Every structure is written in structure tokens, then in C-alpha cells.
N, C-alpha and C positions, 0 to 999 in steps of 0.2 A: 810961562810954564805953570805958574801957580793956578791959573784958571783951569788949565788942562787937568791937573791932578784933582781939583775939586769936582770937575765934571766927570772924571773917571770914577771917583768915589760915588757920586750920585748915580751914575750909570750902573755900577756894580750893585749898589744898594737897591735900586729899583728893579734890576734883573732878579735879584735874590727875593725881593718881596713878591714880584710877579710870579715867579716860578714856585716859590715856597707856598704862597697863599693858594695858588691854583692846585698844586699837588695835595696840599693839606685838606683843602675843602673838598676836592674830588674824592679823596680817600674817605673822609667822614661821611659824605653823602652816599658813596658807593656802599660802604659797610652798613650804614643805617638802613638803606634801602633793602639790603639782604636780610635785615632783622625782621622785616615785616611789621614792625611796631609803628603804627600810623602816627601816634602821638609824638614819638621820637623823630619820625620823618618830617613832621610839620615843624618842629623846633629846629632841627638841623638845616632843613632847606631854607628856613627863614634867615638863619645866620650865614649860610653859604652865600645867599644873595647879597646880604649886607657886606660881607667880606669882599665880595667881588666889586661892589660899588666903592667901598672905602679904601681898599688896598690895591686890588688888581687893576682897576680902571685907571687910576692915576699913574701907576707904574707902566701900563701899556702905552700911555701918552708920552711919558718921560723917555722911554727907551729910544724911539727913533729920533727924537729931538736931541737928546744928549749924544747919541751915537753919531748923528750927522755933524754935530759941532766938533766932536773929537776927531772924526775923519778929516774935517776941514782944517782944524788947528794943527793936527799932526802932519798934514800934507800928503796923506795917502791918496793915490789916484782913484778917482771915482769909478773908473772903468776896471778896477781890480776885480777879479773873479770872486774873491772871498766877500767883497762888499755886496755884489749882486746876488750871490747865493744866500747871504745873510738876509738881505731884504726880501728875497723870494720866499725863503723858509719862514720868516717872520710874518709875511703876508698870508701864507698858507695857514699858519697857526692862528692868525687873526680871523681868517675866513671860517675856521672851525670854532673859534671862541665866540663870535657874534651869535650864531644860532644856539650855542650852549647857554649864553646869557638868557636868551628868550625862553629856552626850554626850562631852565632853572626857575624863572619867574612863573611859568605855567605849572610846573611841578609843585612849587611852593604853594601856589594858590589852591591846587587840587588837594594837596596834603592838609592844608589848613581847613578846608571845607569838610573833608572826611574826618579829621580829628574833632572838629566842633560838633559834627552831627553823629559822631560815633559810628561811622559807616566805613565800608571798604573803599579802597581807592578805585577810581574808574580804570577801565582797561587802557584808556588813553594815557594815563600816567605811566604805565609800563611800556607802552610804545615809545613815549618820549624818553624814558629812562634808557632804553636800548640805543636810541639815536645819540643821546647825551654821552653814553659810554663809548660808543664807536668814535665819535668826534674827538674824544679826549686823546686817543692814541696818536693820530698824526700831529696834533697840536703839541703834545709833550715831546715826541720824537723830534719834531722840527725845532723846538726850542733847545733841546739838548745839542742838536747839530749846530745851531747858532752859537751856543756857548763855545763849542769847539772851534768854530771859525773865528770867533772874536779873540780867543786866547792864542791860537796858532797862526792866524792870518796866512794860510799855506800857499796861496797863489794870488 
């Protein structure tokens, strides 16, 4: 049982880091983009990418591993609907997150070039920003639903 509680702690901590870092970095990138300040956008996008690599990516990896171990150790049936819905919603969030990572890298690069050359951002930056914003909604809603399923295990 001791291992289970340590794994549960790791699972909750990594979920908090994943969701918190994602929400925080998305907020700062979103509001900085609205400022129109290219220098600020270059700095913020640089750190958003770093935070994604340093915090979000490890948490994204830890989540399914720790979750699977806890399901196994606790003896929950793998065919439980809450397990499958959680996996499905996590996968949907992941399918949104992967292109977001790519978009953030491209947006960071474009913002850095524009900031260094003291020029305007290319039109492509704003196209990517719209896609980045749209992909954030299903990812965050899906993860909130996963939190609910993990806590309540309704079916």
C-alpha cells in the first residue's frame, strides 16, 4: 500500500504540473500575443517552449504510467468505462497538444526573427496563433473531464 500512496502522490503532482504549466503558459502567451509587443512575444514564446519541455513533457509521460500502475495495484477492472473515457480524453488532449508544441516552436522562431530585425510578425504567425488557440480548448476541457473521472470513478 505504501507504493500505491507514493504513486498516487506522483500522479497528482504530475497532473498538477501538467495542467498548471499548460494553463499558465497558455495564458501568458495568449495575453502577450494580444499586446502586439514583438519583443515581449519573443521572450514569452521562448520561455513557453522551455516550460513545455522542462515541465509539461515529463508530466505528460508520467501521467499514463503512474495511472496504469495505480489501476493495476488497486485492482480496478481495465474494462471500466471511467478508465476508457479517461484514456480517450487524455489521448484527445494529447492529439491537440502535439501540434501545439510544433506551433509554439514555429511561433517562437518567427517572433525571435521579427524581434531581432525590428520588423512585424509575418501573417503566418497569426494563422498559427489562431490554430494554437483553438486547439487549447478541447485539450483543457478534456483534461478537466479526466480530473473528474479520476476523482469520482463514476462507472
